[in-house]
Structure formats: C-alpha cells, structure tokens
C-alpha positions as CSV (number, residue, x, y, z in Angstrom):
1,K,-19.4,-2.9,-2.4
2,A,-17.2,-1.3,0.2
3,K,-18.9,1.0,2.8
4,S,-17.5,4.4,3.4
5,I,-15.8,4.8,6.8
6,N,-17.2,6.6,9.8
7,L,-14.2,8.1,11.7
8,E,-15.7,7.2,15.0
9,D,-16.0,3.4,14.3
10,S,-14.4,0.8,16.5
11,N,-11.2,-1.2,15.8
12,H,-10.6,-3.1,12.7
13,E,-9.1,-6.6,13.2
14,Y,-6.2,-8.2,11.4
15,V,-7.4,-10.9,9.0
16,L,-5.5,-14.2,9.1
17,G,-4.2,-15.6,5.9
18,I,-1.9,-18.0,4.2
19,G,1.7,-17.6,5.5
20,D,0.9,-16.2,8.9
21,N,2.5,-18.0,11.8
22,I,0.5,-17.9,15.1
23,Y,1.1,-19.2,18.6
24,I,-1.9,-20.9,20.3
25,D,-1.6,-21.2,24.1
26,F,-3.9,-23.9,25.4
27,T,-4.6,-22.8,29.0
28,E,-3.5,-25.6,31.3
29,L,-2.6,-27.9,28.4
30,N,1.0,-27.0,27.7
31,E,1.5,-30.1,25.6
32,F,-0.9,-28.7,23.0
33,S,0.5,-25.2,23.1
34,N,2.6,-24.5,20.0
35,S,3.2,-22.3,17.0
36,Y,1.1,-23.1,13.9
37,S,1.6,-21.9,10.4
38,I,-1.3,-21.3,8.0
39,G,-0.6,-23.5,5.0
40,P,-1.4,-22.9,1.3
41,T,-4.9,-24.3,1.7
42,G,-5.7,-21.8,4.6
43,T,-5.6,-24.5,7.3
44,I,-3.6,-25.3,10.4
45,Y,-3.2,-28.7,11.9
46,L,-4.4,-28.9,15.5
47,P,-3.8,-31.7,18.1
48,E,-6.6,-34.2,18.3
49,I,-8.6,-32.2,15.6
50,G,-6.4,-32.2,12.5
51,A,-6.8,-29.8,9.6
52,T,-8.8,-26.7,10.5
53,Y,-9.6,-23.9,8.1
54,V,-8.8,-20.5,9.6
55,E,-8.0,-18.2,6.6
56,G,-10.1,-15.1,6.7
57,L,-10.8,-15.1,10.4
58,S,-9.7,-12.6,13.0
59,I,-7.9,-13.6,16.2
60,K,-11.2,-13.3,18.0
61,G,-13.0,-15.4,15.3
62,L,-10.3,-18.1,15.6
63,N,-10.6,-18.1,19.3
64,K,-14.3,-18.7,19.1
65,K,-13.9,-21.4,16.5
66,L,-11.3,-23.2,18.6
67,K,-13.7,-23.2,21.6
68,N,-16.4,-24.7,19.4
69,V,-14.2,-27.5,18.0
70,Y,-12.5,-28.4,21.3
71,S,-15.6,-28.2,23.5
72,E,-16.3,-31.9,23.0
73,I,-12.9,-33.1,24.2
74,I,-11.8,-30.3,26.6
75,I,-13.8,-29.0,29.6
76,E,-14.2,-25.3,29.3
77,P,-11.4,-24.8,26.7
78,N,-9.6,-21.5,26.8
79,F,-6.9,-20.1,24.5
80,N,-4.5,-17.1,24.2
81,I,-3.5,-16.5,20.6
82,E,-0.7,-14.3,19.3
83,I,0.8,-13.7,15.8
84,L,4.4,-14.7,15.7
85,A,5.1,-13.8,12.1
86,Y,3.0,-11.9,9.5
87,R,2.7,-13.0,5.9
88,P,4.2,-10.9,3.1
89,I,2.1,-7.9,2.2
90,N,0.6,-8.0,-1.3
91,V,-1.0,-4.6,-2.3
92,F,-3.0,-3.9,-5.4
93,T,-2.6,-0.4,-6.9
94,T,-4.9,1.1,-9.5
95,G,-5.5,4.5,-11.1
96,E,-2.9,7.3,-11.5
97,F,0.3,5.4,-10.7
98,S,3.2,5.2,-13.0
99,K,3.0,1.4,-13.0
100,P,-0.2,0.2,-11.3
101,G,-0.5,-3.5,-10.5
102,K,0.1,-6.1,-7.8
103,Y,3.2,-5.6,-5.6
104,T,4.7,-7.7,-2.7
105,I,6.2,-5.0,-0.6
106,S,7.6,-6.8,2.4
107,G,7.4,-9.8,4.8
108,L,7.3,-9.0,8.5
109,N,8.5,-11.2,11.3
110,D,8.3,-11.0,15.1
111,Q,5.8,-8.2,15.1
112,S,3.0,-9.1,17.4
113,Y,0.0,-7.0,18.0
114,D,-2.6,-7.1,20.7
115,Y,-6.1,-7.3,19.4
116,K,-7.8,-8.3,22.7
117,N,-9.7,-5.0,23.0
118,S,-10.9,-4.8,19.4
119,N,-14.6,-5.1,18.7
120,K,-15.6,-8.1,16.6
121,N,-18.9,-6.6,15.7
122,S,-17.3,-3.6,13.8
123,S,-18.8,-3.2,10.3
124,N,-16.8,-0.1,9.2
125,L,-13.3,1.1,9.6
126,S,-12.3,4.5,10.8
127,F,-9.1,6.4,9.7
128,D,-8.0,6.2,13.3
129,N,-8.2,2.4,13.1
130,F,-6.4,2.2,9.8
131,T,-3.5,3.8,11.7
132,K,-3.6,1.5,14.7
133,L,-1.2,-1.0,13.2
134,N,1.6,1.6,13.5
135,K,2.0,0.0,16.9
136,S,2.7,-3.4,15.4
137,G,6.1,-2.6,13.9
138,N,7.4,-1.9,10.4
139,F,4.4,-2.6,8.2
140,P,4.7,-1.0,4.8
141,T,3.0,2.3,4.4
142,L,1.0,4.0,1.7
143,F,4.1,5.9,0.5
144,D,5.9,2.5,0.1
145,A,3.1,1.3,-2.1
146,I,3.3,4.4,-4.3
147,R,7.1,4.0,-4.6
148,A,6.7,0.3,-5.5
149,S,4.3,1.3,-8.2
150,G,6.8,3.7,-9.8
151,G,5.5,6.8,-8.2
152,I,2.7,9.1,-9.3
153,T,1.8,10.7,-12.6
154,L,1.4,14.4,-13.5
155,Y,-2.4,13.9,-13.2
156,S,-2.5,12.1,-9.8
157,D,-5.0,13.7,-7.5
158,L,-3.3,13.2,-4.2
159,S,-6.1,14.8,-2.3
160,R,-8.2,11.7,-3.2
161,V,-6.4,8.5,-2.4
162,E,-8.7,5.6,-1.6
163,V,-7.7,2.5,0.4
164,L,-10.0,-0.6,0.5
165,R,-9.4,-3.2,3.1
166,R,-10.8,-6.7,3.6
167,K,-12.9,-7.5,6.7
168,S,-12.7,-10.8,8.6
169,K,-15.3,-13.4,7.9
170,D,-16.4,-13.3,11.5
171,S,-17.1,-9.6,11.1
172,G,-19.3,-10.1,8.1
173,G,-16.7,-10.1,5.3
174,G,-16.6,-7.6,2.5
175,Y,-14.5,-4.5,2.4
176,V,-14.3,-1.1,4.1
177,K,-12.7,2.0,2.7
178,T,-11.2,5.3,3.6
179,T,-10.2,8.3,1.5
180,L,-7.0,10.2,2.3
181,N,-5.4,13.5,1.4
182,L,-1.6,13.2,1.0
183,L,-1.0,16.8,-0.3
184,P,-0.5,18.6,3.0
185,E,2.2,16.0,4.1
186,L,4.0,16.0,0.8
187,T,4.0,19.8,0.3
188,G,4.9,20.6,3.9
189,T,1.9,22.7,4.6
190,N,0.5,20.7,7.5
191,L,3.2,18.8,9.3
192,L,1.5,18.8,12.7
193,A,-1.6,17.0,11.6
194,K,-2.1,13.2,12.0
195,S,-0.2,11.4,9.3
196,Q,-2.2,10.2,6.3
197,N,0.6,7.9,5.4
198,I,-1.1,4.9,6.9
199,N,0.2,1.3,7.3
200,L,-1.1,-1.2,4.7
201,L,-2.1,-4.8,5.2
202,D,-2.1,-7.8,2.9
203,G,-4.8,-7.5,0.2
204,D,-5.3,-3.8,0.5
205,I,-6.3,-2.0,-2.7
206,V,-5.0,1.5,-3.3
207,K,-6.6,3.8,-5.9
208,I,-5.4,7.3,-6.8
209,Y,-8.0,9.4,-8.7
210,K,-7.1,11.5,-11.8
211,N,-7.0,15.3,-11.9
212,D,-8.5,16.9,-15.0
213,S,-5.5,19.2,-15.3
214,I,-1.9,19.4,-14.0
215,I,-1.4,21.6,-10.9
216,T,2.1,22.7,-11.8
217,D,3.5,24.2,-8.6
218,Q,2.0,21.5,-6.4
219,M,3.2,18.7,-8.6
220,V,6.8,20.1,-8.9
221,K,7.0,19.8,-5.1
222,V,5.5,16.4,-5.0
223,M,7.6,15.0,-7.8
224,K,10.7,16.0,-6.0
225,S,9.7,14.3,-2.8
226,N,10.7,10.8,-1.7
227,I,7.3,9.5,-2.7
228,N,8.7,8.9,-6.2
229,P,11.9,7.1,-7.3
230,N,15.0,9.2,-7.3
231,T,15.5,8.9,-11.1
232,I,13.4,8.4,-14.2
233,V,14.3,7.0,-17.6
234,I,14.0,9.1,-20.8
235,F,15.1,8.2,-24.4
236,L,16.9,10.7,-26.6
237,S,17.3,10.4,-30.4
238,G,18.2,12.7,-33.3
239,Q,20.6,15.6,-32.9
240,A,21.5,15.1,-29.3
241,E,25.0,14.8,-27.9
242,N,24.2,11.6,-26.1
243,R,21.5,9.4,-27.5
244,G,19.6,6.4,-26.2
245,K,18.5,5.5,-22.7
246,I,19.3,8.3,-20.2
247,Y,18.7,8.4,-16.4
248,V,17.8,11.9,-15.0
249,P,16.7,13.1,-11.6
250,N,13.0,12.7,-10.9
251,G,11.3,16.1,-11.3
252,S,13.7,17.3,-14.0
253,S,12.3,19.7,-16.6
254,L,12.8,19.2,-20.3
255,N,15.7,21.6,-20.4
256,Q,17.4,20.1,-17.4
257,A,17.1,16.6,-18.9
258,L,18.6,17.8,-22.2
259,A,21.4,19.5,-20.3
260,S,22.2,16.5,-18.2
261,A,22.5,14.5,-21.4
262,G,25.0,16.8,-23.0
263,G,22.5,19.2,-24.7
264,K,21.6,19.3,-28.3
265,K,23.9,19.6,-31.2
266,L,24.8,22.8,-33.0
267,F,22.3,23.8,-35.8
268,S,19.7,21.3,-34.6
269,G,16.1,22.3,-35.0
270,K,13.0,22.0,-32.9
271,I,12.4,19.4,-30.1
272,E,9.8,16.7,-30.4
273,F,8.4,15.4,-27.1
274,I,6.5,12.2,-26.9
275,R,4.9,10.6,-23.8
276,F,3.1,7.3,-23.6
277,S,0.3,7.3,-20.9
278,N,-1.0,4.4,-18.8
279,N,-4.3,4.6,-20.8
280,E,-2.4,3.8,-24.0
281,S,-2.8,7.3,-25.4
282,V,0.2,9.2,-26.8
283,E,1.0,12.8,-26.0
284,R,3.1,14.6,-28.6
285,H,4.4,18.2,-28.7
286,I,6.9,20.1,-30.8
287,F,8.9,23.0,-29.1
288,N,11.2,25.7,-30.1
289,Y,14.2,25.4,-27.9
290,N,14.5,28.1,-25.3
291,S,17.2,27.7,-22.6
292,N,15.5,30.3,-20.4
293,S,12.1,28.6,-20.3
294,K,10.9,28.0,-16.7
295,P,10.2,24.5,-15.5
296,G,6.6,23.4,-16.2
C-alpha cells in the first residue's frame, strides 16, 4: 500500500533497473573503473567479483553494497557512481484515459543526475522531490503520459491525478504517491504556480479519477489543449455526404464534425450518436439536427 506524501519529506532517489548504464569510479584503482550495464537479470559484472545483483537499488544503496563486497579484497574501498544512460521509461496509466495501459514513452541518454545529497532513509516522497528530476534532462512528463494514452475522456477529473512511484530496496521498498491538480495549468488560471506537470520515472503508475458529471466549459478548454492528440477519429454512416472513417480536430462539436465531413444529405432525418466507453458501456442519443446549437 502506497503511503501518501508529506510535502516536506526529503529527496526520493532514482531506482536502478534493467537497461541503465552506470559508471563506477574505483578510487585509486583506475584499472577497475569502467561503465557497467545492468543486464536482463538485473546484474552487473564486476572485476574480481563477477555477477552482482543491483536492480532496485539506489545509487547510495549500490555504493554501500560495493563497499561490502569489496571490503575483503580492497583496503577501505571507495567509489563514485554516476548514471551514464537511463533505461526507457515504461509508464502504466489507469482510470479515465482514452486508452489506458502500459506505454514506453522514451529512452534517455547522457542525462546524469547528482544524488549525493539525497537522504537514503526517506520513506515518503514530496511533490517537491517528484519535480527534482527536472534537473536531469528531458525525462517524459505527466502530459507526455496522457498524450501517449490517447488523451483524457469527458469524465476525467484532472483535479485528482495520482502518481505512484517505486522506492529503492535500500529505502525499504514499496511505493509512495502524490496527488496533483492539472486544471489550473490547462485552463490558464494559475500560470505562476509551481508546475504540476511532473517528470515521470520508469515504473510510475498514473491514475486519473472519474468525475460524476461533465464540466462542459472546463472540458472544452482542456480538450483543445495540447494534452490531447490534435485529431480524433469518428465514423459516419447513413445519409452523410462523406461516410466512413473521418479525422476531425480534437474538441470538435457534433455539428462541427458533421460540417467538416461535408454535412448531411438533403431530406435526411435525425442524427443518431453512439459512443463506446472504456468500461464497455454504450452511450446512445438521437438528436434533431439544429445548425445553431452551441457546442456541448
């Protein structure tokens, strides 16, 4: 069970995993100093030691482990460790996304980050510390994960977006979580506040909760923002000028979508609208056509 975050907690550390490439500097032993890749079994191969399991450790945890394993063959072993290349970022999305699931967003290279001052005893993760990886380069953001998942739905509660993040084994393991409010950023009502569009790490879980009802004005602004894909796909059949699969701008109203597809044919009747939801339910409405109807 993930513990809720105290905003005053100390730093959260990057968790090493399969695909990371690290540089280990053996102080005063240059012949051992080298880059080491974490293989598919979570191990690295060290001189004189061989296969060593490091997946799930932080940099501090790895440093401590190396001192333990080398203490029998090196007098007062000392190490400096840096990350040379980060593994691809796999993010899990659930809840009110258009297409929730697992997504590989990007792989990042040559983006080192200094964790020397982080606290290995941290048991929780603050919002401030979720954002610290902004300093490490172009890690994917929360907005990137939403776009990769096809954007939001009409019922997405963007004032309750939850992110769960894995802790390192040497910090006790488990998960920590934070809850974010994306609405002020997306609606342009609070541009001077600290960004809630945090950077994501491999294994993060993002959940968007569901609103009981559609907040029309708010959602029109959000649906037209760059958090969603530029276009959506609709299907037209019956007495329409152009039938089949049609791409329309995201955030289009029903009338705008019909107009962009050439409109409906003369003497055609009512409009039947069908939407298939993520929960496998079907929403169906029949409208009298009115070209003057307002969006929403």
